[in-house]
C-alpha positions, -999 to 999 in steps of 0.1 A, spaced: 0 0 0 12 35 -8 15 50 26 3 24 50 29 17 77 43 -17 84 62 -28 115 97 -40 114 87 -67 139 84 -101 124 50 -118 124 42 -154 132 17 -172 110 -8 -172 138 -4 -134 143 -7 -128 106 -39 -149 104 -54 -131 134 -47 -98 118 -63 -110 85 -94 -119 104 -96 -85 120 -91 -67 87 -117 -88 70 -142 -77 97 -133 -41 94 -157 -37 65 -186 -40 90 -176 -7 107 -158 8 77 -189 15 56 -178 38 29 -149 53 47 -112 49 39 -84 47 63 -60 75 57 -32 50 52 -50 31 25 -40 38 -11 -62 65 -27 -69 42 -57 -87 16 -36 -124 11 -40 -147 20 -11 -150 -7 16 -182 -26 13 -207 -19 41 -212 -56 48 -188 -82 59 -175 -109 36 -181 -144 48 -159 -172 34 -177 -199 15 -191 -225 38 -186 -204 69 -214 -195 92 -222 -158 99 -229 -168 135 -192 -174 139 -184 -138 135 -164 -126 165 -180 -105 192 -165 -70 200 -149 -86 230 -133 -113 209 -121 -88 183 -105 -67 211 -87 -98 223 -74 -106 188 -62 -70 185 -45 -73 219 -27 -104 208 -16 -89 175 -5 -57 191 15 -75 219 48 -77 199 45 -41 188 38 -29 223 69 -48 234 90 -31 207 75 2 218 91 -1 252 125 5 237 113 27 209 87 49 224 90 78 200 85 57 168 54 73 152 51 46 126 50 19 153 24 38 173 3 42 141 6 5 134 -8 -2 169 -35 23 163 -44 6 130 -48 -28 148 -73 -14 172 -90 6 145 -95 -25 124 -109 -43 155 -133 -14 160 -117 -4 193 -118 33 183 -110 50 217 -78 29 220 -69 35 183 -74 73 189 -50 72 218 -22 57 198 -28 80 169 -27 110 192 7 98 206 20 93 170 9 128 160 26 144 190 58 131 174 49 136 138 21 162 136 24 167 99 15 131 90 -18 135 72 -24 97 69 -23 92 106 -44 123 113 -70 111 88 -71 77 105 -76 94 138 -103 116 124 -121 86 110 -119 68 143 -133 99 160 -162 99 136 -170 63 146 -172 74 182 -200 97 172 -182 130 172 -186 145 138 -174 180 147 -141 168 161 -136 145 131 -141 173 107 -117 195 126 -90 168 123 -97 162 86 -92 199 80 -59 198 99 -48 169 77 -57 189 46 -36 218 59 -6 195 55 -18 177 23 -45 198 7 -52 172 -21 -51 140 -1 -78 119 -17 -88 97 13 -90 127 35 -113 145 11 -134 114 6 -139 109 43 -145 146 50 -173 145 24 -189 115 40 -188 130 75 -201 164 64 -230 147 47 -238 119 71 -229 137 103 -239 173 96 -261 172 66 -238 198 51 -245 191 15 -225 220 1 -195 211 22 -196 174 13 -199 182 -24 -171 207 -23 -148 181 -6 -156 155 -32 -154 179 -61 -119 190 -49 -110 153 -47 -119 148 -84 -104 181 -95 -70 175 -78 -68 137 -84 -76 132 -121 -65 96 -120 -86 87 -90 -99 52 -96 -130 57 -74 -142 87 -96 -174 70 -106 -183 62 -69 -175 98 -59 -198 111 -87 -225 88 -74 -221 101 -39 -224 137 -51 -256 128 -68 -270 111 -37 -260 139 -14 -277 165 -36 -309 146 -31 -308 157 5 -302 193 -4 -335 204 12 -328 189 46 -319 213 74 -282 214 82 -273 195 114 -298 168 107 -283 133 104 -288 118 70 -306 85 64 -284 54 62 -267 51 28 -282 24 5 -266 -10 9 
């Protein structure tokens, strides 16, 4: 991936499998949003989980189980952090694990620490802003997206997520459309162009709704 961070710590096969399970389930919470550290060319995450053939949906881990899996996967990174406490990439990796396990307050804490060390990292700040949105705080999420854009004004994933939160969280249609249009104007090779255009059309259908009103759930 273009700017996703990877730890220098080796992974066992069991840890890698655990992480894969967590990432697979991240689509449940991810909805349409991107992580800041995902490549801009990626397609939007589906709003429903993918179940392997023959697997039962009842076997999906509970939030408590997902947290335990994240704890296990984060353990070697936390051990490394003891001797490398100012490694912003390492802190972001740990935050990513908890983000993918839908443990957003914990993820935010690690992202905040990483940003204290590397405040100009737009990918980490976008990840944190998105995690903040999932805690239900649209205003703080938007503020952090804007800080991210102050460092990287044309960052596609930030603009995409900003549009979603302005629409879904604030019913700010003009603001959402402006973010998405800037994404298209400044990223001419963006592979999700068609999806962004669809979102602009969908958002404009809510143009008569009073600002500050939460939008209806997006079509599945």
